[in-house]
N, C-alpha and C positions, 0 to 999 in steps of 0.2 A: 682475314679468315684463316683458318688452320691450313686450308689446302694451300695457300699462297706462302705461308711461312714453310710449309714442307717442301713447295717446289723450290723455293730459294735455297734449302737444304740440299735437294737434289742437284742443282747446280753447283753449289759449292763441292759436295761430294765428287761430283763427275770432272769438274773442270781444275778442282785442287785448291783447298783452302789449308795449307800445311800447317796451321796452328801456331804454336808458341815458339818464342825464341830459345836458344841454348840454356839448359838448365845444369849448372855443374854438379848437382847433387846426385848422390847414388840413389837406386831405388826409383828412378824417374817413372812417373805414371801418366801416360799420354792423355787418358781420361780427364786428369785434372788441369790440362792446359790447352783444351779446346776452347775456341771463341765462337760461342753459339749464343747470339743475344737473346732467343726465345725457345730454349729447349722444350721438347715435348714430353708430357709425362706418360706413364705406362699405358692408360687407356687410351690416350690420343695416338701414340705411335701403333697400338694394335688396332685402331680404327683406320689409320692411314693404309696399314698393311692389308687388311682385309678389303677395304674400298679400291686399292690399286690392284687387286686381283681379280675383280668382277667385272668383266666386259665382253669383249669379242672372244676372248680364249675360252671362258667357261661355256659360252655358247656354241662352241666347236667340238667340245668333249664327246657330245653323242656321235658325231661323224667319226671321231677318232676310235670310239668302242665299236663302230660298224666294222671296221676294218679288222679288228682283232678278236672280237668276240667279247661278252660280259666279263667272263671269268679271267681272261688274260688281259682286258683292259683294266679290271680293278687291281690285279696283282701288279701287272706294269705300271700303274700310275703310282701306286704306293711305293714301288721300288725306285722308280724314276724320282718321284719326289723326295724319298729318304737320300738318295745318292746325290742329287742336286743341293738338297739341303747340307750334306756332310760337305760337300766342295765348298760352299759357301762360309762354312765354320772354318774349313782350312784358311779360306782367303782372309777373313776378318782377325783370326789369331796370327797369320802371318805379317798382316798390316799392323797389328799391335806391336810384334816384335821389332819390325822395322822402325817404327815409331820411337819404341824405346832406345833403339841403337842410334838414330840421329836426333835424339832428342826433340822430336816435333810432336805437336798435339795431335795431328791428323794428316794423313797422306792419301792424295788422290789415287785412282785405281792406275793410271797411265805413270805417276810416279812411283808408286808401289813396285810395279813390274820392273821399272828402269833401275832403281835402288837394289831390288833383289837379284838381278842380272849381274849388276856390278860387283856383288859380294859373291856370286856364284862361281862355277868352273871358270878358269881364264881364258878358255877358249871360246867361251860364250859371251863375254863382257863387251866385245865390239858390237853385239847386237843391241845393247841396252836401249840406245837412242831410237833405233829403228823400231823395237818393239813398244816402247812408249807411245811413239806415233802411230803405230799400228792398232794398239788397243783403243785410241780415241778415233780412229778411222772405223774400226768394227763397231763402235757405240754409236757414230754416226749413221752408219748402213742400217743398224739395229732401229734406230729412232725413224729413219726413211722408210724402213719396211714396214714399221708399225703405221705410220701414216698411210702408206699404199694399203695395207690390209683394212684401215679405217674406211679408206675412200671406196673399196670394193664393198664392204659391209654395208655401209650406209646407201650405195646406188643399188645393192640388190634388194634390200628391203623396201624402198622408195619404189622400185620398178615394179614390185609385186601389189602393190596398192594402187598404182598408176594403171597398170594393166586391167587390173578389176574393174576400173571406172572408165575404160576405154581409150586411156592416154598410152598408147603401146610404142615404146621406143626402145632402142638397143641398150644393153647394159653399159657399152661404152659412151653413148650419148649422156646416160644419167651421170656417169663419172664426171664428165665434162661439164655439165650442168652445175655441179658442185664447185667448180673451179673458183668461180668470182666471190661466192661467199666465204671461202676458205683464203683467198688473198686478202680479203678486207678484213678477216679476224687476224690473220697473221701480220697485219701492219701496225697493230697494237703493240707498243715498245713495252710497256709496264704490265707486269702480272696482276699489280693491283687493280688496274683498270678492267681486268678479265673478271675480277671476283664475282661480281654478281651472275656473269653467265655461268661460272663454274658453279656457284651455289645452285642455280636453276637446273643444271645438268645432273648434280647429285640427286636432286629430287624426282626428275624425270626417270633416271636410272631405276631408284628404288620402285617406283610405280610399274613401269615397263616390266621388271622382273617379276614383281607379284603376279601380273597379269600372265606371265609365261608359265610360272609354276603353277597358276590356275588351271592351265590347260593340260601341264601334265598330270595333275591329280584329278582332273575332271571325270574321266570314265576309268572304268578297270583295265588294266593292263593284259593284252594277250600276248601270253608268254610262250614263245616257240623254242623248242629245245636246240634248234639250229642255232640261235643266239649265243648260247653259252659254250658251242664248240670253238675251236681254236681255227683261225683263218689262215690265208696264205702269209708266209714269213716275209714275202716281198712288202706287204703293207706295214710291217711292224716299224721299220725305219721312220715312215712317214707318221706313225702313231708317235714315235718318240719324239720328233720334231715338233707336233702339234702340243704334246705335252710340255714341253720345254717352254714353248711360247706362251702357253696358258700360265705355267706356275712361275717362271724366272723373270725377274726384271733386275739385274744385278745393281745397276746405277740407283734404282729406288731402295732396294734393301741395304745398301751402304749408306744412303742418305739417312734413312729410319735409325740406322745405327749411331750415325754421327750426330744426328739431332736430339737424340733421347737424353733425357735428364740425368738418368744413371745408365750409361752404356754397358755395364757389367750385368745389368738385369736383362739385355738383350740376348746374350748367349748362354750357354749351359744346358743341361739336359732338360730344365724345367724353365728354361728361357723363354722370352717373349717370342723369338724367331720360332724355335721349335714347337710352341703352343699354337702360333698363328699358323705355322706350314700344316700343322695337323688338322686344324679347323679348315683351312683352304682345300686340303687333301679330300677331306670327308664331303664337303660341300662339292667339289668337281666330281667325286666318284658317284654321288647321288644323282647329279645332272646327267652325266655321262651314261649311267646304266638305266635310269629311267627314261632318259629322252630316247635311246636305242630301242629299248623294250615298248615304249609307247609307238614309235613310228617304223620301226623294223629297217629293213632294206631302203624304205623310202626317205630316210633321214637325209638332210641336205646338211651342206658346210657349215650353216649357222642354224641353230634350232628354231630361231624365230621364223625361218623360211618354210618351216612345216605347219605353223600355225594356220588355221583354216582362212582362206583368202576372202570369203563371203562374209565372215563376222565380224562387226564392228569392234569388238574387244580386242579381236587378234590384230585388225589393222591399226588401232591405236598403239597396241604393244609395239609393233613393227616400228611405226613412225617415231614413237617416244623413244626407243632404244637408238633408232638410226639418228635422231637428233642429239641425243646426249652424246654418243660417241663422235658425231661431227663436232660437237663443241669441244670434246676433248682433244681435237686435232693440234690447235695451236699449242697446247700446253706440251704436247710430245715433240713438236718441231721447236719449240724453244730451247730444248735441250741441245739439239744438232745445231742450231744458229749459234748459240752460245760457244760451243767448242770451236766452231770454224772462224767466229767473229773475234774470239779472244787471241787467236793467232794472226790476225789480219788488222786489227785496230791501230796497233802501234807503227805501222808502216804508211798510214794515211791520217790527213789532218783536213779541217774545213769542208768545204764543199765535196770534195773527192771522197771522203769518209762517209759523208750522208749519203752520196749516190751509191756507193758500195753497201752501206746498210740496207737500203731498200732493195736494192738489185739482189742481195744475198736472200733477204726474205721472200722474194718472189720466185727465185731459183729453187729454193727449198720447199716451196707448195709445188710448183711446176713438176719437179722430178718424181715425186711418189704419185701424182695424179698421172703422170705419162706412164709411170711403171704400171698402174692399175689399168689403165686404157690398152696397154700393151699385153697384159696378162690378167683378164678380170676373172681369175678363178680363185674362190676365196680358200678353199681346203688346201690346195697345193701351194699357194703362197704363204699360208701360215705356216705350214710345215716347213717350207725353204728357208723362211726368216728364223724359225726356232733353231733349224738344223745348222744354218751357217753360221748366225751369230751367239747363239746362247751355248752351243757345244764348245765355242771358244771362251767366251766371257764367265760362263758359269762352270765349266768343268776343265778345260785344258789350262788356261791361264792361272786359276788359282792353284792347280798341282805344280805348275812351273814355278809359280812364286814360292810354294812351299819348299819345293826341292833345293831352290837355290839358298832360302834362308837358314837350312840346316847344313849347309856345305861348310867345310868337308867333312867334320869328324863327329856330327852330331845326330846321325840318323838312327840312333838306338840300336838295340840288341838285333844282331844279324842284320843290321841296316834296313830294317822294316820300313821306316819312312820313306827311304829312297825307293824300294821296291813298291809301296804304295802309290807314291806319286808316279812312277813310271806306268803303272798299271792304269791309273786313273786317266793319265794323259793318253794312252792307247785305246782306252775305252771312249774317250771324248773324241778322239781323232775317227774312230769307225762310225761314232753316230754322225760326225760331220759329213763325212764322206758318203756313208750310205744315206742319210737323210737328204742331203743335196742331190746324190744321183737319182733316188727314187722320185722325188720332188718335181726335178726338172723332166725326168722320163714321163711322169704324169701330165705336166702341163703341155708338153709337146703332143701328147696322145688327144688332147683336147680339140 
C-alpha cells in the first residue's frame, strides 16, 4: 500500500540514503541520481501530505485560538505557516546545493547539517559531528513526544466515553491500560505486516472527522465579540508551539520530496509543497475558528472532548479517532526505533542483537507512556513538543545550514542572505525558549 511505500521513504529520508556514486560530469543534477524504487506521483504525494497533517494537531487548533482570539489566531496561523514553509524551502534548496557539491543523489538531514558545517566558518567546523548527532537526537525526541501526545489523546477520549457509562478511572490509569496493546503492535518488525491496520486506521479517521464536522455545523454559532479581541501575550508562545506541532513534520516533508517522481514539482511558487500548505492552513484556520466560536471558553485541548458526552454519534467519533490515532503509534515509533537501531546493530550479533532489538522496542513504548502518565495534559504537552523540537528542526537548523552553504562570499547584495539567516535563527531561538518556558509553566500550574 502507498502508506508503507511512503513510510519506507520517511525512514530513508531521516536515516540517510545518500544516493548515487560520484559523477565526474559537470552540471550534476542530484534528482537524476536518486535511488527510489517506487516514486510517488504528484497526486499521491499530495494525498500523503494532506493525510499526514490531519490528526491530533488539527483537533488542538480551537484551543490554540482560544488562547489568542480568532483574528490573532488566523493571522498568527498564516504567518507562522508561511514562515515555517519558507524555512523548509531553504532547507530543501540547501540540501540540493550540498548534493551537487558532493555528487550525491540525496543527503539525510543529519548528513546535511554535518556537511554544511564542515564548509562553513572554520571555528564552527569542530561542531559538525556533534550537530549531526544532535539533529538525530531531536528527531528521536520529536517522535517520542508525538507518541506521548497520542497516548494522552487516546486516553482522554476513551475516558470520557467510559465515564458516561459509569466506568470512572483516572486518566493515568487509562494511559497505562493502553500500554499492553501498544507493546504488542510495536513488536511487529515489518511495516508490511501492519498494512491492513493502517488501511483500517485511514478509513476510521475519515469517518471520525466527518462526525466532528457534523457537530461543528449542526447549530448556529453564537458569536461573542470577546472572541475576536486579542488575549494575553503570555499565551502566544503556547499558540506558536501548538501551531508548529500541528503544521510541521520535517522528516515527513523531506521524505515526500525524496520519494516524488519529479522532485522539481515539489518546490517553486506554485509547487506541490506550497499548494499543500495553503490547503492545510485553510483547513486548520476553519477548524480553529469554527471550533472556538462553537464552544467558546469551554473548548478543551482536543475538539473531540467538547462533543456531547451523551450522544451516540459523538461517542463513536471519539472512539474512532482514538482508535485511529492509537493505531498510528507504531508507525511514529518506528522512525525513532530505526534511528537508534542503525547506530547499535553493527556492534551486536546473534542472540544479543535479537535481545537488544526487542528490548529497544519495549523501551521506546514505555518511555512515551511514562511521559504521558507523568504529564497527562494534552494542550501544554503539544505546545512543549512543538516548541522544543520543531523550532529547531523547522526553523533554526534550516537557517544554519543555509548560512553555511553560502559561506564565505556568496551572501548576495549587502550580505542579505547572512542577515536573513541570522534573523531566522534568532526568531527560532525565541520561539524555542518562550514556547518551552510557557508550556512548562502551564504544566506545573495544573
